[in-house]
C-alpha positions in Angstrom: 0.0 0.0 0.0 1.2 3.5 -0.8 0.6 6.3 1.7 1.3 9.9 0.6 1.6 12.7 3.2 0.5 16.1 1.9 1.7 19.5 3.2 -1.9 20.2 4.4 -1.5 17.0 6.6 -3.9 15.0 4.4 -3.1 11.3 3.9 -3.7 9.6 0.5 -3.9 5.8 0.7 -3.7 3.6 -2.5 -3.8 -0.2 -2.3 -1.3 -2.2 -4.3 -2.6 -4.2 -7.3 -4.2 -7.6 -6.6 -5.0 -6.7 -3.0 -8.5 -6.4 -1.6 -7.9 -4.6 1.7 -5.2 -3.7 4.2 -5.2 -7.3 5.6 -3.6 -8.4 2.3 -0.9 -5.7 2.6 2.4 -6.5 4.4 4.4 -3.4 3.6 3.5 0.3 3.6 5.4 2.6 1.2 5.3 6.1 2.7 6.3 9.3 1.0 6.4 12.8 2.6 6.9 16.3 1.2 10.4 17.1 0.1 11.1 19.6 2.8 10.5 16.9 5.5 12.7 14.2 3.9 15.5 14.7 6.5 13.0 14.5 9.4 12.7 11.4 11.7 9.7 9.5 10.3 7.4 7.6 12.7 4.1 5.8 12.3 1.8 6.0 15.3 -1.1 3.5 15.9 -4.0 4.2 18.2 -5.3 0.7 19.3 -7.8 -0.5 21.8 -4.9 -1.2 24.2 -3.2 2.2 23.8 -0.8 4.1 21.6 2.0 2.3 19.8 4.6 3.7 17.4 7.6 2.6 15.4 10.2 4.2 13.2 9.8 4.3 9.4 13.1 3.2 7.7 13.9 3.9 4.1 10.3 5.2 3.6 9.0 1.6 4.2 7.2 0.1 7.2 6.3 -3.6 7.5 3.1 -4.2 9.4 3.6 -6.2 12.6 1.4 -8.9 14.2 0.8 -6.7 17.2 -1.1 -4.3 14.9 -2.8 -6.6 12.4 -4.4 -8.6 15.3 -7.0 -5.8 15.6 -10.1 -5.5 13.4 -9.1 -1.9 12.7 -6.6 0.7 14.0 -6.3 4.5 13.6 -2.9 5.8 12.6 -1.0 9.0 11.6 2.5 9.9 10.4 4.7 11.8 12.8 7.7 13.8 11.5 10.2 15.4 13.9 13.5 17.3 13.7 15.1 19.3 16.5 12.1 21.3 17.9 10.0 21.0 14.7 7.0 18.8 14.8 4.7 17.7 11.9 1.7 15.3 12.3 -0.7 14.2 9.6 -4.4 13.7 10.1 -5.6 10.3 11.4 -6.7 7.5 9.0 -8.0 4.0 9.7 -6.6 0.6 8.6 -9.1 -2.3 8.5 -8.2 -5.9 8.9 -10.3 -9.1 8.4 -11.6 -10.6 11.6 -10.6 -14.1 10.3 -6.9 -13.0 10.1 -4.8 -15.5 12.0 -2.8 -13.7 14.7 -2.4 -16.4 17.3 -0.1 -18.7 15.4 3.4 -19.7 16.3 6.1 -16.9 16.6 7.9 -16.5 13.3 11.7 -16.8 13.1 11.9 -13.1 12.4 9.9 -12.4 15.6 12.1 -14.8 17.6 15.2 -13.1 16.4 13.8 -9.7 17.4 12.9 -11.0 20.8 16.3 -12.5 21.4 17.8 -9.2 20.3 15.7 -7.3 22.8 16.6 -9.7 25.6 20.3 -9.4 24.7 20.0 -5.6 24.9 18.2 -5.8 28.3 20.8 -8.2 29.7 23.6 -5.8 28.5 21.8 -2.8 30.2 21.4 -4.8 33.4 25.1 -5.6 33.4 25.9 -1.9 32.9 23.6 -1.0 35.8 25.3 -3.5 38.1 28.7 -2.2 37.1 27.6 1.3 37.9 26.3 0.3 41.3 29.7 -1.3 42.1 31.5 1.9 40.9 29.2 4.0 43.0 29.9 1.9 46.1 33.7 2.3 45.5 33.3 6.0 45.0 31.3 6.3 48.3 34.1 4.5 50.1 36.7 6.8 48.5 34.6 9.8 49.5 34.4 8.6 53.1 38.2 8.1 53.2 38.7 11.6 51.7 36.4 13.2 54.3 38.5 11.6 57.1 41.7 12.9 55.5 40.2 16.4 55.1 39.1 16.4 58.8 42.6 15.3 59.8 44.2 18.0 57.6 41.9 20.7 59.0 43.1 19.8 62.5 46.7 20.0 61.3 46.2 23.3 59.5 44.7 25.1 62.5 48.2 26.3 63.4 49.2 27.1 59.8 48.8 30.2 57.6 48.2 29.5 53.9 48.7 31.9 51.0 48.2 31.1 47.3 49.1 33.1 44.2 48.6 32.2 40.6 50.8 33.5 37.8 50.0 32.4 34.2 49.4 28.6 34.6 51.4 28.1 37.9 49.9 28.3 41.3 52.3 28.8 44.3 51.1 27.8 47.7 53.1 29.1 50.7 52.6 27.5 54.1 53.8 29.4 57.2 53.9 27.8 60.6 53.4 29.8 63.8 57.2 29.7 64.4 57.8 31.5 61.1 59.0 28.5 59.1 57.8 28.6 55.5 57.4 26.0 52.7 56.3 26.7 49.2 54.8 24.4 46.6 54.2 25.2 42.9 51.4 23.5 41.0 51.0 23.6 37.2 47.5 23.5 35.7 46.7 20.2 34.1 45.7 19.6 30.5 42.0 19.8 29.5 40.3 16.5 29.5 38.7 15.0 26.4 35.0 15.8 25.7 32.4 13.4 26.9 30.1 11.5 24.6 26.9 13.2 23.6 23.9 12.2 25.6 20.7 10.8 24.1 18.1 13.3 22.9 14.9 13.7 24.9 11.5 13.1 23.1 8.0 13.6 24.3 4.3 13.3 23.2 1.0 14.2 24.8 -2.1 12.0 25.3 -4.7 14.3 26.9 -3.2 15.4 30.2 -0.6 12.6 30.2 3.0 13.4 29.1 5.0 10.6 27.5 8.8 11.0 27.8 11.7 8.8 26.4 15.2 9.1 25.0 16.0 8.4 21.4 17.7 5.1 22.4 14.5 3.9 24.1 11.5 2.2 22.3 8.6 3.0 24.6 7.4 6.2 26.2 6.8 6.5 30.0 3.6 8.4 30.6 2.8 10.6 33.6 -0.6 12.2 34.2 0.0 15.8 35.0 -3.6 16.8 35.8 -3.7 18.0 39.4 -6.7 17.8 41.8 -9.0 20.8 41.9 -8.1 23.2 44.6 -10.5 24.4 47.4 -12.8 27.4 46.8 -11.3 30.7 47.8 -12.6 33.0 50.5 -15.3 35.4 49.5 -14.0 38.9 48.7 -15.3 42.0 50.3 -17.7 44.2 48.3 -16.5 47.3 46.6 -16.7 50.3 48.9 -15.1 53.7 49.0 -13.8 53.7 52.5 -12.9 57.4 52.7 -12.7 60.6 50.7 -10.0 63.3 50.8 -9.8 66.9 49.7 -6.4 66.5 48.2 -3.7 63.9 47.4 -1.5 65.4 50.2 -4.2 64.7 52.7 -4.6 61.1 51.3 -0.9 60.4 51.6 -0.8 61.7 55.1 -3.5 59.2 56.1 -1.8 56.2 54.4 -0.9 54.3 57.6 -4.5 54.5 58.9 -6.0 52.6 56.0 -6.0 48.8 55.4 -4.4 47.1 52.4 -6.8 47.1 49.4 -9.0 49.9 50.8 -10.5 52.2 48.1 -10.4 56.0 48.6 -11.3 59.0 46.4 -10.3 62.6 46.0 -13.5 64.7 46.5 -12.8 68.5 46.1 -13.9 70.6 43.2 -13.8 70.5 39.4 -11.0 73.1 39.4 -8.7 70.6 41.2 -6.9 68.3 38.8 -7.0 65.3 41.1 -10.7 65.7 41.8 -12.7 62.4 41.4 -9.6 60.2 41.1 -10.0 56.7 42.6 -7.1 55.0 44.5 -6.5 51.7 46.3 -3.9 51.1 49.0 -0.9 49.0 48.0 2.0 47.6 50.0 3.9 50.8 50.2 2.0 53.5 48.3 -1.4 54.4 46.8 -2.2 52.8 43.5 -4.2 55.0 41.0 -7.2 53.1 39.5 -9.2 55.5 37.4 -10.5 59.1 37.0 -14.2 59.6 37.3 -14.2 63.3 36.4 -17.2 64.1 34.2 -18.8 60.7 34.7 -22.5 60.8 35.2 -23.5 59.3 38.5 -26.0 56.5 38.8 -29.4 57.5 40.1 -29.6 56.7 43.8 -32.4 55.1 45.7 -35.4 57.3 46.7 -34.6 59.0 49.9 -36.8 59.3 53.0 -39.5 62.1 52.7 -40.0 63.5 56.2 -43.3 65.0 57.4 -41.9 68.2 58.7 -44.1 70.1 61.2 -43.6 73.5 62.7 -43.8 73.5 66.5 -43.5 76.7 68.5 -42.4 80.1 67.2 -41.2 82.5 69.9 -39.3 85.8 70.0 -36.1 86.0 71.9 -32.7 87.8 72.1 -30.9 85.0 70.0 -32.1 83.1 67.0 -32.3 79.3 67.4 -34.0 76.2 66.0 -34.5 73.0 67.9 -35.8 69.7 66.5 -38.0 67.3 68.3 -40.1 64.3 67.1 -38.7 61.5 64.9 -36.8 61.3 61.6 -40.1 60.5 59.8 -42.0 63.3 61.7 -39.6 66.0 62.8 -41.0 69.1 64.7 -39.0 72.3 64.3 -39.3 74.9 67.1 -38.0 78.5 66.2 -36.8 81.3 68.4 -36.9 84.5 66.3 -35.0 87.8 66.9 -36.5 91.0 65.5 -33.8 92.9 63.6 -33.5 96.4 62.1 -34.4 96.9 58.5 -31.3 96.5 56.4 -30.4 97.9 53.0 -30.9 95.8 49.9 -28.0 93.5 49.3 -26.5 92.1 46.1 -27.7 88.8 44.7 -25.7 86.0 46.4 -24.0 83.1 44.7 -25.9 79.9 44.8 -23.6 76.9 45.3 -23.9 74.2 42.6 -24.3 70.6 43.5 -21.6 68.5 42.0 -19.3 71.5 41.5 -19.1 73.3 44.8 -20.1 70.4 47.1 -20.9 66.6 47.1 -23.9 65.2 49.0 -23.9 61.9 50.7 -26.2 60.6 47.9 -23.6 61.7 45.3 -20.9 59.7 47.1 -23.2 56.7 47.3 -23.9 57.0 43.6 -20.2 57.2 42.8 -19.5 54.1 44.9 -22.2 52.2 43.1 -20.8 53.3 39.7 -17.3 52.3 40.7 -18.5 48.8 41.8 -20.4 48.2 38.6 -17.5 49.5 36.5 -14.9 47.3 38.2 -17.1 44.2 38.1 -17.8 44.7 34.4 -14.1 45.1 33.5 -13.0 42.1 35.6 -15.8 40.0 34.1 -14.7 41.0 30.6 -11.0 40.3 31.4 -11.6 36.8 32.7 -14.3 35.9 30.2 -17.1 35.2 32.6 -18.5 35.8 36.0 -16.2 35.5 39.1 
């Protein structure tokens, strides 16, 4: 069967002449785009028992019994080079159910098994030799530590001085009685370069990462999906904790506020910093946004008191006292009769939102800020939080 890999990752499969289906095919002839000719070529099978792969040598792959024993398998062509990775789309190979897969092992398979066993025995021998070498090195290290401890005790009464000129290091040892001894040491030659290590390869299967070196045949898979963490604590609602007439006043009050508190500059439209929102950081105030010119949100309907006039009396000083309740206040006036005055000039009427802020204005700004921040956070994280 001929399999052609296209640059758009499509697979074109053409059966050889005189064959009815994949079960009659023993060898796959695989061609790839010219720019991938020098890549490592692998064929990956997705079977009922997991993922299996093998190298494609000389653009040819011989189907193995561990693949043809299934009714059908999905597969794709995987090309790799350095950090480049190219994978075709998946296709399906179908095999006849009456295909005999449980017969005796062929001579070729026996040879392959013996080769694998031989490699494993060789690797086991290497591991045992390494263990022996490690034990010897540990013994040498213990001996060296004893020698160093002994040398430390001996050198407690010695002064050491070392100087290096070009490739010669001169060590001068001076005893407490003034006796000196010098030793010169030449730098040794550079050692030969070590052998290159095996390259590391990996593939993903969902949340499982498969890792192996180029001299290994099978991947070792590790599931990297962690358990879901506990639900975090509920955050505090957005509230403007305090307002200031200036940035200077806000900075002076820094140590009296808690981390994360929101504050606002509330002065007049002539002041540049008016309507700026800040939050307390670790060491300084953090600017959030400027609400200058923003239209406030309509507040809730306030309480409408039933004001009643109580007593009105004349006295030497003007005064007003309030009795009753918030819903039904009673105002009592003490009036002073004054002399007739001359007509005065028209007075200036303060403008709400320019010359002063009411408590309802501040409540409206707080509500706007809360909605503004919630909307922007929701948009940033792509959903409710």
